[in-house]
N, CA, C and O of each residue as an XYZ file, in Angstrom:
408
protein
N     -22.208      5.292      7.085
C     -20.792      5.247      7.302
C     -20.110      6.127      6.255
O     -20.451      6.081      5.073
N     -19.161      6.910      6.696
C     -18.435      7.805      5.797
C     -17.382      7.004      5.047
O     -16.588      6.288      5.656
N     -17.378      7.122      3.745
C     -16.410      6.425      2.901
C     -15.611      7.440      2.111
O     -16.035      8.582      1.934
N     -14.451      7.012      1.639
C     -13.590      7.909      0.881
C     -13.883      7.888     -0.609
O     -13.401      8.748     -1.346
N     -14.664      6.920     -1.061
C     -14.897      6.771     -2.486
C     -13.967      5.736     -3.102
O     -14.123      5.358     -4.263
N     -13.000      5.283     -2.314
C     -12.069      4.240     -2.743
C     -12.659      2.896     -2.326
O     -13.442      2.833     -1.378
N     -12.296      1.834     -3.015
C     -12.766      0.500     -2.667
C     -12.453      0.195     -1.195
O     -11.394      0.569     -0.693
N     -13.359     -0.471     -0.523
C     -13.206     -0.767      0.893
C     -11.972     -1.586      1.216
O     -11.373     -1.423      2.279
N     -11.595     -2.461      0.311
C     -10.409     -3.290      0.561
C      -9.135     -2.452      0.521
O      -8.186     -2.724      1.256
N      -9.115     -1.450     -0.324
C      -7.958     -0.541     -0.348
C      -7.908      0.257      0.947
O      -6.830      0.511      1.485
N      -9.077      0.653      1.448
C      -9.127      1.342      2.734
C      -8.591      0.441      3.851
O      -7.833      0.897      4.707
N      -8.983     -0.832      3.840
C      -8.475     -1.784      4.840
C      -6.952     -1.883      4.740
O      -6.255     -1.816      5.753
N      -6.442     -2.042      3.531
C      -5.007     -2.181      3.306
C      -4.251     -0.975      3.850
O      -3.279     -1.131      4.589
N      -4.693      0.221      3.488
C      -4.007      1.448      3.913
C      -4.102      1.632      5.430
O      -3.125      2.012      6.075
N      -5.275      1.363      5.993
C      -5.448      1.542      7.437
C      -4.538      0.605      8.231
O      -3.900      1.030      9.194
N      -4.477     -0.649      7.837
C      -3.638     -1.593      8.572
C      -2.162     -1.388      8.290
O      -1.332     -1.658      9.158
N      -1.813     -0.921      7.108
C      -0.411     -0.610      6.821
C       0.050      0.545      7.710
O       1.123      0.483      8.309
N      -0.760      1.591      7.793
C      -0.428      2.728      8.652
C      -0.371      2.344     10.117
O       0.509      2.801     10.847
N      -1.309      1.502     10.556
C      -1.310      1.057     11.948
C      -0.048      0.269     12.265
O       0.544      0.437     13.331
N       0.366     -0.596     11.331
C       1.590     -1.374     11.541
C       2.806     -0.466     11.624
O       3.697     -0.694     12.443
N       2.850      0.561     10.784
C       3.987      1.488     10.834
C       4.053      2.222     12.172
O       5.127      2.339     12.762
N       2.914      2.713     12.652
C       2.900      3.453     13.916
C       3.203      2.542     15.105
O       4.017      2.893     15.959
N       2.560      1.383     15.166
C       2.801      0.477     16.282
C       4.216     -0.094     16.206
O       4.862     -0.309     17.232
N       4.689     -0.337     14.991
C       6.062     -0.806     14.826
C       7.061      0.217     15.336
O       8.034     -0.139     16.001
N       6.827      1.478     15.030
C       7.725      2.536     15.496
C       7.722      2.630     17.023
O       8.743      2.955     17.629
N       6.590      2.349     17.634
C       6.490      2.477     19.082
C       6.984      1.239     19.833
O       7.590      1.362     20.898
N       6.728      0.043     19.283
C       6.959     -1.163     20.078
C       7.808     -2.246     19.421
O       8.079     -3.259     20.065
N       8.237     -2.085     18.180
C       8.923     -3.177     17.478
C      10.217     -3.599     18.146
O      10.542     -4.786     18.159
N      10.955     -2.662     18.694
C      12.220     -3.035     19.321
C      12.008     -3.759     20.649
O      12.878     -4.513     21.086
N      10.873     -3.540     21.289
C      10.584     -4.211     22.552
C       9.870     -5.542     22.354
O      10.215     -6.537     22.991
N       8.875     -5.558     21.471
C       8.053     -6.752     21.293
C       8.495     -7.622     20.132
O       8.259     -8.830     20.134
N       9.124     -7.029     19.158
C       9.468     -7.756     17.942
C       8.378     -7.559     16.899
O       7.186     -7.579     17.209
N       8.801     -7.371     15.682
C       7.848     -7.068     14.609
C       6.943     -8.249     14.289
O       5.778     -8.053     13.941
N       7.451     -9.458     14.399
C       6.634    -10.634     14.107
C       5.480    -10.761     15.086
O       4.368    -11.107     14.688
N       5.726    -10.489     16.354
C       4.664    -10.545     17.359
C       3.612     -9.458     17.102
O       2.414     -9.700     17.254
N       4.057     -8.284     16.719
C       3.116     -7.202     16.404
C       2.260     -7.579     15.202
O       1.050     -7.349     15.193
N       2.898     -8.162     14.188
C       2.147     -8.594     13.007
C       1.077     -9.621     13.395
O      -0.068     -9.519     12.956
N       1.444    -10.595     14.206
C       0.489    -11.624     14.619
C      -0.682    -11.011     15.382
O      -1.832    -11.391     15.163
N      -0.395    -10.069     16.273
C      -1.473     -9.437     17.041
C      -2.411     -8.641     16.138
O      -3.629     -8.698     16.310
N      -1.855     -7.899     15.178
C      -2.705     -7.100     14.296
C      -3.525     -7.967     13.356
O      -4.679     -7.643     13.072
N      -2.957     -9.059     12.869
C      -3.723     -9.952     11.994
C      -4.839    -10.628     12.787
O      -5.951    -10.775     12.280
N      -4.559    -11.040     14.021
C      -5.614    -11.596     14.874
C      -6.694    -10.556     15.155
O      -7.883    -10.875     15.154
N      -6.284     -9.327     15.394
C      -7.236     -8.241     15.638
C      -8.142     -8.034     14.427
O      -9.350     -7.845     14.575
N      -7.558     -8.069     13.231
C      -8.359     -7.925     12.010
C      -9.371     -9.061     11.897
O     -10.521     -8.835     11.520
N      -8.942    -10.287     12.224
C      -9.852    -11.427     12.180
C     -10.988    -11.310     13.177
O     -12.135    -11.629     12.862
N     -10.670    -10.852     14.383
C     -11.701    -10.686     15.406
C     -12.715     -9.628     14.974
O     -13.920     -9.808     15.151
N     -12.230     -8.536     14.413
C     -13.155     -7.493     13.952
C     -14.041     -7.989     12.813
O     -15.225     -7.658     12.756
N     -13.471     -8.781     11.909
C     -14.287     -9.319     10.808
C     -15.337    -10.292     11.336
O     -16.491    -10.247     10.910
N     -14.949    -11.170     12.261
C     -15.924    -12.105     12.831
C     -16.994    -11.372     13.641
O     -18.160    -11.764     13.642
N     -16.591    -10.321     14.316
C     -17.548     -9.544     15.106
C     -18.621     -8.866     14.274
O     -19.690     -8.536     14.787
N     -18.348     -8.659     13.015
C     -19.356     -8.032     12.149
C     -20.575     -8.935     11.949
O     -21.651     -8.448     11.599
N     -20.421    -10.238     12.165
C     -21.565    -11.148     12.050
C     -22.626    -10.853     13.102
O     -23.791    -11.201     12.914
N     -22.249    -10.226     14.191
C     -23.171     -9.945     15.285
C     -23.680     -8.508     15.284
O     -24.387     -8.094     16.203
N     -23.322     -7.754     14.260
C     -23.748     -6.363     14.148
C     -24.774     -6.252     13.019
O     -24.474     -6.611     11.881
N     -25.975     -5.761     13.318
C     -27.010     -5.672     12.287
C     -26.567     -4.797     11.106
O     -26.010     -3.714     11.288
N     -26.826     -5.290      9.910
C     -26.492     -4.540      8.706
C     -25.049     -4.697      8.260
O     -24.652     -4.112      7.252
N     -24.259     -5.470      8.983
C     -22.851     -5.679      8.632
C     -22.651     -7.137      8.264
O     -23.432     -7.999      8.665
N     -21.619     -7.406      7.511
C     -21.274     -8.784      7.181
C     -19.761     -8.893      7.073
O     -19.084     -7.956      6.651
N     -19.246    -10.047      7.460
C     -17.804    -10.241      7.391
C     -17.427    -10.735      5.997
O     -18.249    -11.295      5.272
N     -16.176    -10.515      5.647
C     -15.692    -10.917      4.339
C     -14.263    -11.425      4.461
O     -13.415    -10.789      5.087
N     -14.013    -12.567      3.861
C     -12.665    -13.117      3.845
C     -11.745    -12.181      3.062
O     -10.564    -12.057      3.388
N     -12.279    -11.526      2.035
C     -11.464    -10.624      1.219
C     -11.062     -9.375      2.005
O      -9.955     -8.864      1.832
N     -11.957     -8.882      2.868
C     -11.592     -7.752      3.729
C     -10.498     -8.163      4.715
O      -9.559     -7.408      4.966
N     -10.631     -9.372      5.271
C      -9.606     -9.868      6.179
C      -8.271    -10.018      5.446
O      -7.223     -9.680      5.996
N      -8.302    -10.519      4.220
C      -7.073    -10.674      3.437
C      -6.438     -9.318      3.151
O      -5.219     -9.171      3.239
N      -7.256     -8.329      2.811
C      -6.722     -6.988      2.544
C      -6.087     -6.405      3.803
O      -5.027     -5.781      3.739
N      -6.735     -6.610      4.940
C      -6.170     -6.129      6.205
C      -4.850     -6.832      6.508
O      -3.883     -6.190      6.917
N      -4.811     -8.137      6.310
C      -3.597     -8.913      6.584
C      -2.459     -8.499      5.660
O      -1.318     -8.361      6.103
N      -2.761     -8.302      4.387
C      -1.724     -7.859      3.458
C      -1.243     -6.449      3.808
O      -0.073     -6.129      3.598
N      -2.123     -5.612      4.333
C      -1.715     -4.291      4.799
C      -0.745     -4.386      5.954
O       0.222     -3.627      6.017
N      -0.996     -5.323      6.884
C      -0.081     -5.540      8.006
C       1.281     -5.991      7.490
O       2.314     -5.495      7.940
N       1.283     -6.927      6.551
C       2.541     -7.440      6.002
C       3.301     -6.341      5.262
O       4.514     -6.206      5.423
N       2.591     -5.561      4.453
C       3.245     -4.466      3.719
C       3.789     -3.416      4.677
O       4.874     -2.880      4.453
N       3.051     -3.114      5.738
C       3.524     -2.157      6.734
C       4.769     -2.656      7.447
O       5.673     -1.873      7.739
N       4.825     -3.947      7.728
C       5.998     -4.519      8.387
C       7.215     -4.469      7.464
O       8.324     -4.172      7.907
N       7.003     -4.758      6.192
C       8.107     -4.678      5.232
C       8.605     -3.240      5.113
O       9.812     -2.996      5.107
N       7.685     -2.298      5.018
C       8.071     -0.887      4.921
C       8.811     -0.450      6.182
O       9.801      0.277      6.099
N       8.336     -0.888      7.352
C       9.006     -0.527      8.593
C      10.424     -1.080      8.622
O      11.358     -0.371      8.995
N      10.594     -2.338      8.232
C      11.922     -2.947      8.223
C      12.867     -2.205      7.284
O      14.035     -1.999      7.614
N      12.372     -1.806      6.121
C      13.211     -1.062      5.170
C      13.641      0.281      5.738
O      14.815      0.645      5.668
N      12.698      1.009      6.295
C      13.018      2.321      6.853
C      13.959      2.176      8.046
O      14.899      2.957      8.197
N      13.708      1.179      8.893
C      14.565      0.980     10.060
C      15.979      0.593      9.633
O      16.953      1.076     10.211
N      16.099     -0.267      8.637
C      17.418     -0.682      8.165
C      18.184      0.493      7.563
O      19.397      0.606      7.743
N      17.481      1.360      6.854
C      18.140      2.517      6.243
C      18.518      3.581      7.268
O      19.487      4.315      7.073
N      17.755      3.668      8.363
C      18.018      4.726      9.345
C      18.782      4.220     10.564
O      18.984      4.978     11.513
N      19.205      2.979     10.562
C      19.863      2.391     11.731
C      21.115      3.160     12.152
O      21.344      3.348     13.346
N      21.920      3.601     11.204
C      23.178      4.281     11.528
C      23.076      5.800     11.449
O      24.089      6.486     11.315
N      21.880      6.316     11.530
C      21.690      7.761     11.567
C      21.442      8.173     13.013
O      21.180      7.316     13.857
N      21.519      9.462     13.313
C      21.236      9.897     14.693
C      19.846      9.485     15.172
O      19.672      9.152     16.345
N      18.866      9.502     14.290
C      17.502      9.114     14.693
C      17.458      7.627     15.025
O      16.854      7.236     16.023
N      18.089      6.797     14.204
C      18.108      5.357     14.457
C      18.819      5.013     15.747
O      18.367      4.150     16.499
N      19.942      5.690     16.013
C      20.660      5.439     17.264
C      19.815      5.859     18.468
O      19.814      5.187     19.499
N      19.107      6.958     18.331
C      18.245      7.422     19.426
C      17.089      6.451     19.653
O      16.708      6.206     20.798
N      16.531      5.899     18.586
C      15.461      4.908     18.731
C      15.959      3.691     19.515
O      15.280      3.219     20.427
N      17.120      3.195     19.169
C      17.662      2.031     19.876
C      17.965      2.377     21.325
O      17.697      1.576     22.221
N      18.522      3.565     21.568
C      18.847      3.966     22.935
C      17.576      4.118     23.771
O      17.543      3.723     24.936
N      16.543      4.687     23.177
C      15.289      4.915     23.908
C      14.590      3.606     24.255
O      13.812      3.563     25.208
N      14.846      2.551     23.512
C      14.176      1.279     23.764
C      14.996      0.308     24.591
O      14.576     -0.830     24.801
N      16.160      0.737     25.065
C      16.933     -0.110     25.954
C      16.265     -0.159     27.319
O      15.685      0.837     27.753
N      16.332     -1.285     27.999
C      15.742     -1.332     29.349
C      16.471     -0.395     30.295
O      17.692     -0.250     30.221
N      15.722      0.239     31.182
C      16.347      1.155     32.142
C      17.053      0.355     33.216
O      16.668     -0.772     33.527
N      18.086      0.950     33.775
C      18.884      0.241     34.795
C      18.469      0.600     36.176
O      19.037      0.094     37.143
């Protein structure tokens, strides 16, 4: 497996933080950020449990915690950026694009 040389838990944190930012940008106004967070944390748990069935892999509560904290940090970062950009042309366009079509 290719590694960056950084601790695996930091990789988990960064990967899930980035995933939360991207999915939040795409679906947060439709699904709600709390629902997205719950889905990503469940996904992290399923992937960790699934490692028990893969030869040479093992699950870790600490990896799951790092992934979960990455989701939470990504959600906080998304909320901050969204709050700051709400009254800008980009923020208005985001809200307009996520309105239901008539």
